[in-house]
C-alpha positions as CSV (number, residue, x, y, z in Angstrom):
1,M,73.2,-52.9,-75.6
2,D,74.4,-54.9,-78.7
3,W,78.0,-55.8,-78.3
4,K,79.7,-55.1,-81.5
5,L,83.8,-55.5,-81.4
6,S,84.0,-53.3,-84.4
7,E,82.2,-50.2,-83.1
8,Q,84.6,-50.3,-80.1
9,I,87.1,-47.5,-80.5
10,C,89.6,-49.3,-78.2
11,F,89.6,-52.6,-80.8
12,L,89.8,-50.0,-83.6
13,L,92.9,-48.1,-81.9
14,Y,94.5,-51.7,-80.6
15,S,94.2,-53.4,-83.9
16,S,95.3,-50.4,-86.2
17,S,98.3,-49.9,-83.6
18,R,99.5,-53.3,-83.9
19,D,99.0,-53.3,-87.7
20,V,101.1,-50.2,-88.1
21,I,103.7,-51.7,-85.5
22,K,103.8,-54.9,-87.5
23,K,105.0,-52.6,-90.4
24,Y,107.6,-50.9,-88.4
25,K,109.0,-54.2,-87.5
26,E,109.7,-54.9,-91.6
27,L,111.9,-51.6,-91.6
28,L,113.1,-51.5,-88.3
29,D,114.7,-55.2,-88.3
30,P,117.6,-54.3,-90.5
31,L,118.2,-51.6,-88.3
32,G,118.2,-53.7,-85.3
33,L,115.5,-51.9,-83.5
34,T,112.3,-53.1,-82.2
35,Y,109.7,-50.4,-82.3
36,T,110.1,-49.5,-78.6
37,Q,113.4,-48.8,-79.2
38,Y,112.8,-47.0,-82.1
39,V,110.5,-44.4,-80.5
40,T,113.3,-44.2,-77.6
41,M,115.6,-43.5,-80.3
42,I,113.6,-40.2,-82.0
43,A,113.1,-39.2,-78.4
44,L,116.9,-38.7,-78.2
45,W,117.3,-38.0,-81.4
46,E,115.0,-35.0,-80.7
47,E,116.6,-33.9,-77.6
48,D,120.2,-35.6,-76.4
49,H,121.1,-35.8,-73.0
50,Q,117.8,-36.5,-71.2
51,T,117.1,-38.1,-67.6
52,V,115.9,-41.7,-67.5
53,S,112.8,-40.6,-65.8
54,D,112.2,-37.6,-68.3
55,L,112.7,-40.0,-71.4
56,G,110.1,-42.4,-69.6
57,K,107.5,-39.8,-69.2
58,R,107.8,-38.6,-72.8
59,L,107.6,-42.2,-73.8
60,A,105.0,-43.4,-71.7
61,L,107.0,-46.2,-70.4
62,D,107.8,-47.5,-66.8
63,S,111.3,-48.1,-65.4
64,G,110.6,-51.6,-65.7
65,T,110.1,-51.4,-69.5
66,L,112.6,-48.4,-70.2
67,T,115.4,-49.8,-68.0
68,P,116.0,-53.5,-70.1
69,L,115.3,-51.4,-73.2
70,L,118.1,-49.0,-72.5
71,K,120.3,-51.2,-71.2
72,K,120.0,-53.2,-74.6
73,L,120.7,-50.1,-76.5
74,E,123.8,-49.4,-74.3
75,A,125.1,-52.7,-75.3
76,D,124.8,-51.9,-78.9
77,G,126.6,-48.8,-78.5
78,R,123.7,-46.6,-79.3
79,I,123.4,-44.8,-76.1
80,K,125.6,-44.2,-72.9
81,R,124.3,-43.9,-69.6
82,T,125.9,-41.9,-66.8
83,R,124.9,-41.6,-63.3
84,D,124.5,-37.7,-62.1
85,L,127.5,-36.5,-60.3
86,E,125.7,-34.4,-57.9
87,D,122.6,-36.7,-57.9
88,E,123.1,-40.5,-57.7
89,R,119.6,-41.1,-58.4
90,K,119.5,-39.6,-61.5
91,V,120.5,-41.5,-64.9
92,W,121.3,-39.5,-67.8
93,I,120.9,-41.1,-71.3
94,D,123.3,-39.5,-74.3
95,L,123.2,-40.7,-77.7
96,T,127.0,-42.0,-79.0
97,E,128.4,-41.3,-82.3
98,A,126.3,-44.4,-83.4
99,G,123.2,-43.8,-82.2
100,K,123.4,-40.3,-84.0
101,Q,124.4,-42.1,-86.9
102,L,121.4,-44.0,-86.8
103,A,119.4,-41.0,-87.4
104,H,120.6,-41.0,-90.9
105,E,120.1,-44.6,-91.6
106,A,116.5,-44.6,-90.3
107,K,115.4,-41.5,-92.0
108,S,113.4,-43.3,-94.6
109,V,111.3,-45.3,-91.9
110,P,108.4,-42.7,-91.5
111,F,108.1,-42.0,-95.4
112,A,107.7,-45.8,-96.1
113,V,105.4,-46.6,-93.0
114,Y,103.6,-43.3,-94.5
115,D,103.1,-45.2,-97.8
116,M,102.4,-48.4,-96.3
117,V,99.2,-47.0,-94.5
118,D,98.1,-45.9,-97.9
119,L,95.3,-43.3,-96.8
120,P,94.8,-39.9,-98.5
121,D,96.7,-37.3,-97.3
122,D,93.4,-35.4,-95.7
123,D,92.6,-38.4,-93.6
124,I,96.2,-39.4,-92.5
125,Q,96.4,-35.5,-91.5
126,K,92.7,-35.8,-89.5
127,L,94.2,-39.2,-87.9
128,Y,97.0,-36.8,-86.7
129,E,95.0,-34.3,-85.5
130,V,92.8,-36.8,-83.5
131,L,95.7,-39.0,-81.9
132,T,97.1,-35.8,-81.1
133,K,94.2,-34.8,-79.1
134,I,93.9,-38.0,-77.6
135,N,97.5,-38.2,-76.2
136,Q,97.3,-34.5,-75.2
137,A,94.2,-35.6,-72.9
138,R,96.3,-38.2,-71.6
139,L,99.2,-35.9,-70.9
140,T,96.9,-33.6,-69.0
141,Q,95.4,-36.1,-67.0
142,G,98.9,-37.2,-65.7
143,E,99.4,-33.8,-64.8
144,D,96.4,-33.7,-62.9
145,H,97.4,-37.1,-61.0
146,E,100.8,-36.0,-60.2
147,S,99.5,-32.8,-58.4
C-alpha cells in the first residue's frame, strides 16, 4: 500500500473540521463563546431544560469536558444548573434570559460560516447529507453499545 495523507478520509475530515472551527472562532470571539460552548448553546436553544447527561449524549461530550464548559457558561450568566429534587444525581440545565438573548446575537453566525466555506449550494447539500449519514451511524453504534 502506498500511504498518502491526502487520500485518508480521517485526515480530510480532521483538517476540514479544524479549518471550519477556526472560522467559527473569528465569529464567536465577539460573543464570548468557544466553538464547544456555541454548539452547547445551540442544543439548549433547540431544547431548553435538559439534564447534563442528555445534553452530553446529544453533543457527544463526556462529563469531564462538559462539566467545566457548563460551569463557565453558568459563571457568564448564560445558563443555570439545578439539582433534581427527587434524584440528586440529575442536574438540569436551563437557559437564563441572557442565554436566550444570546440566540438573537448569534443568529448571523451560521450564515457567515456558510459564506466563508465558499462552496456551491449543491456541494454544501451533499456534504450535509454525507455528514448526517456519518453522524447517524455513530449514534446507531452508540445505541448498540448501550444495550
